[in-house]
C-alpha positions in Angstrom: 236.2 -21.3 -136.9 233.7 -21.5 -139.8 235.2 -23.3 -142.7 235.8 -21.0 -145.8 233.6 -21.4 -148.8 234.0 -19.0 -151.8 231.5 -18.3 -154.3 233.1 -16.9 -157.6 230.1 -14.9 -159.3 231.8 -12.9 -161.9 231.0 -11.7 -165.4 233.2 -11.9 -168.4 236.3 -9.8 -169.1 235.3 -8.5 -172.5 237.8 -9.3 -175.2 239.8 -11.8 -173.2 238.0 -14.2 -171.0 234.5 -15.6 -170.7 232.6 -15.5 -167.3 233.4 -19.4 -167.2 237.1 -18.7 -167.9 237.3 -16.1 -165.2 235.8 -18.5 -162.7 238.2 -21.2 -163.6 241.4 -18.9 -163.3 240.2 -17.5 -160.0 239.6 -21.0 -158.6 243.0 -22.1 -159.8 244.7 -19.1 -158.1 242.8 -19.6 -154.9 243.6 -23.3 -154.4 247.4 -22.6 -155.2 247.4 -20.7 -151.9 244.7 -22.7 -150.0 244.8 -26.4 -151.5 241.5 -28.1 -151.3 239.5 -24.7 -150.7 235.7 -25.1 -151.1 234.9 -23.1 -154.2 231.5 -22.7 -155.9 231.3 -21.0 -159.5 228.4 -19.3 -160.8 229.4 -17.3 -163.9 227.0 -14.3 -164.2 225.9 -11.9 -166.9 223.5 -8.9 -166.8 221.3 -9.6 -170.0 224.0 -8.6 -172.5 226.3 -10.8 -174.5 227.3 -13.8 -172.4 223.9 -14.4 -171.0 223.2 -17.6 -172.7 226.6 -18.9 -171.9 226.1 -18.0 -168.1 222.8 -19.8 -168.3 224.3 -23.0 -169.8 227.2 -22.8 -167.1 224.3 -23.1 -164.5 222.8 -26.1 -166.0 220.5 -25.0 -168.9 220.7 -26.9 -172.1 222.2 -24.9 -175.1 220.0 -24.9 -178.2 220.7 -23.5 -181.6 218.7 -22.1 -184.4 219.5 -20.6 -187.8 218.2 -17.0 -187.9 218.7 -13.8 -189.9 221.5 -11.7 -188.8 221.5 -8.1 -188.5 222.6 -7.6 -192.3 219.9 -10.0 -193.5 222.5 -13.0 -193.8 221.8 -16.3 -192.0 223.6 -16.9 -188.7 223.6 -19.5 -186.1 222.3 -18.3 -182.7 222.1 -20.0 -179.4 219.5 -19.8 -176.6 219.4 -21.7 -173.3 216.4 -24.0 -171.9 215.5 -25.6 -168.7 212.2 -27.1 -168.3 209.7 -24.3 -169.6 212.2 -21.5 -168.9 214.2 -20.1 -171.9 216.9 -17.7 -171.7 217.2 -15.7 -175.1 219.9 -13.3 -175.8 219.2 -10.7 -178.6 222.8 -10.3 -179.3 223.1 -14.1 -180.4 221.0 -13.0 -183.4 221.3 -9.3 -183.9 224.5 -8.4 -182.0 227.6 -6.4 -183.1 229.5 -9.7 -183.1 227.8 -10.6 -186.5 229.1 -7.6 -188.3 232.3 -7.9 -190.3 235.2 -5.7 -188.8 234.6 -2.2 -189.8 231.2 -2.8 -191.2 228.3 -1.0 -189.8 224.7 -0.5 -190.9 223.1 1.9 -188.5 220.0 2.6 -190.5 219.3 -0.8 -192.1 220.5 -3.5 -189.4 217.5 -5.6 -188.2 216.3 -7.4 -185.3 214.4 -9.9 -187.3 216.6 -12.8 -186.2 215.8 -11.8 -182.6 212.1 -12.4 -183.4 213.1 -15.9 -184.9 215.0 -16.7 -181.9 212.0 -15.9 -179.6 209.9 -18.0 -181.9 212.4 -21.0 -181.5 212.0 -20.8 -177.7 208.3 -20.9 -178.1 208.4 -23.9 -180.2 210.6 -25.5 -177.8 207.7 -25.2 -175.2 209.2 -22.3 -173.3 206.3 -20.4 -171.4 208.8 -18.2 -169.4 211.3 -16.3 -171.5 214.0 -14.1 -170.1 214.9 -11.9 -173.1 218.4 -10.5 -172.5 219.0 -7.4 -174.6 222.4 -5.6 -175.0 225.2 -5.7 -177.5 222.9 -5.0 -180.5 224.0 -3.9 -184.0 220.5 -2.5 -184.6 218.3 0.6 -183.9 215.0 -0.5 -185.4 212.8 -0.3 -182.3 212.2 -4.0 -182.3 210.3 -3.7 -185.7 212.2 -6.5 -187.3 211.6 -8.8 -184.4 207.9 -8.0 -184.4 207.8 -8.7 -188.1 209.5 -12.2 -187.5 206.7 -12.7 -185.1 203.9 -11.8 -187.4 203.4 -8.1 -187.3 203.2 -6.1 -190.5 204.6 -2.7 -191.0 203.4 -0.9 -194.1 204.1 2.3 -196.0 201.5 4.5 -197.6 201.3 2.3 -200.6 200.5 -0.8 -198.6 204.0 -2.2 -199.1 206.2 -3.6 -196.4 208.6 -1.1 -194.9 212.2 -2.0 -195.4 214.4 -3.4 -192.7 216.2 -1.2 -190.2 215.4 1.9 -188.2 215.8 4.4 -190.9 213.0 3.2 -193.2 210.5 3.4 -190.1 210.1 7.0 -191.3 207.9 5.9 -194.1 205.7 3.8 -191.8 201.9 4.4 -192.2 200.4 1.4 -190.7 201.3 -1.1 -188.0 199.2 -4.3 -188.1 200.0 -6.4 -185.0 196.9 -8.7 -185.3 199.1 -11.4 -187.0 201.4 -11.8 -183.8 202.0 -15.3 -182.8 199.2 -16.1 -180.4 201.2 -18.1 -178.1 202.9 -14.7 -177.0 199.7 -14.0 -175.2 200.3 -17.0 -172.7 204.0 -16.4 -171.9 205.7 -14.5 -169.2 208.3 -12.4 -171.3 211.0 -10.7 -168.9 212.7 -8.0 -170.7 216.2 -8.1 -169.0 218.6 -5.1 -169.5 221.4 -3.3 -167.8 219.9 0.1 -169.2 216.8 1.9 -168.5 217.1 4.6 -171.3 213.8 5.7 -173.1 213.3 5.1 -176.8 214.2 8.5 -178.0 215.4 12.1 -177.1 218.6 13.1 -175.5 218.9 9.9 -173.4 217.2 7.6 -176.1 218.7 4.8 -178.0 220.0 6.6 -181.1 221.6 9.5 -179.2 223.3 7.4 -176.4 224.1 4.2 -178.4 224.0 5.0 -182.1 227.7 6.0 -182.4 228.9 2.6 -181.2 226.9 1.0 -184.0 228.6 3.3 -186.7 225.9 6.0 -186.8 227.1 9.6 -187.8 225.5 12.6 -186.3 223.1 12.8 -189.4 222.2 9.2 -188.8 221.3 9.8 -185.3 219.0 12.5 -186.2 217.4 10.3 -189.0 217.0 7.4 -186.6 215.6 9.7 -183.6 213.1 11.1 -185.9 212.1 7.8 -187.5 211.6 6.0 -184.0 209.6 9.1 -182.9 207.5 8.4 -185.8 207.1 4.7 -185.2 206.3 5.1 -181.6 203.6 7.7 -182.6 201.9 5.0 -184.4 202.4 2.0 -182.1 202.0 3.7 -178.7 203.8 7.0 -177.8 203.2 6.3 -174.0 205.5 3.4 -173.9 208.4 5.2 -175.4 209.4 6.8 -172.2 209.2 3.6 -170.1 212.5 2.4 -168.6 214.2 -0.2 -170.9 212.3 1.1 -174.0 215.6 2.4 -175.3 217.5 -1.0 -174.6 219.5 -2.6 -177.5 218.4 0.0 -180.2 214.8 0.1 -178.9 214.1 -3.6 -179.1 213.1 -3.0 -175.5 210.2 -0.8 -176.7 209.0 -3.4 -179.3 208.8 -6.0 -176.4 207.1 -3.7 -173.9 204.5 -2.2 -176.4 203.5 -5.2 -178.4 204.5 -8.4 -176.7 203.4 -7.5 -173.0 207.0 -7.8 -171.8 207.7 -6.5 -168.2 211.1 -4.8 -167.6 213.5 -5.9 -164.8 217.2 -5.0 -164.2 219.2 -7.9 -166.0 221.4 -8.8 -163.1 218.3 -9.3 -160.8 216.6 -11.5 -163.3 219.8 -13.5 -164.1 220.7 -13.8 -160.4 217.2 -15.4 -159.9 217.3 -17.6 -162.9 220.8 -18.9 -162.2 220.1 -19.8 -158.5 222.2 -17.2 -156.9 220.5 -17.0 -153.6 221.1 -20.8 -152.5 224.6 -20.5 -153.7 225.1 -17.4 -151.5 223.7 -19.0 -148.6 226.6 -21.5 -148.7 229.3 -18.9 -149.1 231.5 -17.1 -146.6 233.3 -15.0 -149.1 232.0 -13.8 -152.7 234.3 -12.8 -155.5 232.8 -10.9 -158.4 234.1 -8.8 -161.2 234.2 -7.8 -164.9 236.7 -6.4 -167.1 236.4 -2.8 -166.2 235.0 -1.7 -162.8 234.0 2.0 -163.5 231.1 4.3 -163.2 228.9 2.1 -165.4 229.5 -0.9 -163.0 227.5 1.0 -160.4 224.4 1.4 -162.8 223.1 -2.2 -163.1 226.2 -4.1 -164.1 226.7 -7.7 -162.9 229.2 -7.0 -160.1 227.1 -4.2 -158.4 224.1 -6.7 -158.4 226.2 -9.5 -156.9 227.6 -7.1 -154.2 224.3 -5.6 -153.2 222.8 -9.0 -152.8 225.8 -10.3 -150.7 225.9 -7.3 -148.5 222.2 -7.7 -147.8 223.2 -11.3 -146.8 226.0 -10.0 -144.7 228.6 -11.8 -146.7 231.9 -9.9 -147.7 232.7 -9.3 -151.4 235.9 -8.6 -153.1 236.3 -8.1 -157.0 238.7 -8.8 -159.8 239.0 -6.7 -162.9 241.1 -5.8 -165.7 241.2 -2.1 -165.0 239.9 -0.3 -161.9 238.4 3.3 -162.4 236.6 3.6 -159.1 237.8 5.1 -155.9 237.6 3.1 -152.8 234.6 5.1 -151.3 232.6 4.1 -154.4 233.6 0.5 -154.0 232.7 0.6 -150.5 229.2 2.2 -151.4 228.6 -0.6 -153.7 229.4 -3.2 -151.0 232.8 -4.3 -152.3 235.5 -4.5 -149.7 238.6 -4.4 -152.2 239.2 -4.7 -155.8 242.2 -6.5 -157.5 243.1 -5.1 -161.0 245.2 -6.9 -163.6 246.5 -3.4 -164.6 248.1 -3.2 -161.1 250.2 -6.5 -162.2 250.6 -5.5 -165.9 250.1 -1.7 -166.8 250.4 -2.3 -170.6 246.6 -2.8 -171.6 247.5 -4.9 -174.5 249.7 -7.3 -172.5 247.2 -7.5 -169.7 244.5 -8.6 -172.2 246.7 -11.0 -173.8 247.9 -12.5 -170.5 244.5 -12.1 -168.7 244.3 -15.7 -167.6 247.6 -16.1 -165.7 247.3 -12.5 -164.4 244.0 -13.4 -162.9 245.4 -16.4 -161.2 248.0 -14.1 -159.6 245.3 -11.7 -158.3 243.3 -14.7 -157.0 246.4 -15.8 -155.1 246.5 -12.3 -153.5 243.0 -12.7 -152.5 243.7 -16.0 -150.9 246.5 -14.6 -148.9 244.6 -11.5 -147.8 241.3 -13.1 -147.0 241.7 -16.9 -146.5 245.1 -18.1 -145.7 245.5 -18.9 -141.9 
């Protein structure tokens, strides 16, 4: 009989466990039932927050830079580097985590720091940059990012347009001639788990504005401002998949930086070395905090399961809560899911005790799939 070898390739449980901690807890639970079990861990991410941490866990070097946060204050942001490949996560510079509790700035939050973070990666010698976008506090179409990289956005009086998406309504001229020349010689991969266009009913303001504190009036203002912005920079690009990612930073990267869009989990699996790890495995355990309808649309567990199924390797999942019927799991290539909510129905307790509960779930996986 083939020796069992488990690959744990799960995303974070948002609000309770990092992807690295998920892997540690699952490993501990498995080995409690099958001592000495061969377990390989590969924490994964889909381009959103946690992407740099996943790269560092896979052997990239963590680098830090002082950049401009979404409200204009300095923040410390990390990126990951291995050889000439960098993984840059826009949320590190311009993410919701940099906003004080209850403080939002939907019209004025800026991606300037994301541009500074890309510049830091250029200065470190990166020629391939995986730009993970998600978890943003911003809806500025990437204008702040482009300004940090040398672009100029001017109003009718020739003065710089103020930061944020709202002020783009006053944009009269976009001068991209000063963009950092090194950008022409790099491969910039826009890695995102969303493929929304920039504007309209499925665009960045309408779909994601509310989670950044935007009122219905703010959403209308932002949609009109970004439509105007795109009319000057290049309206054709505004409908491209990924243009609406992270408050439209995808649009800025596509229209001005020559980025190419790829589903975030596909890019990250390539970068992290998933294929060779998968080839060594007999069982894959994936997961994230909530397995739901969104999971099926480009989230990490769906990407892991699709790759494993193509290789003929069985997949089970762990999650905090399960909101998918068995037939949807089956279609996604997941044989069975183990939810912490089944062990502890109180969500607050489940999140607080996620580590020990996850070990118990892993013990069940070991008994069901590995013991004997």
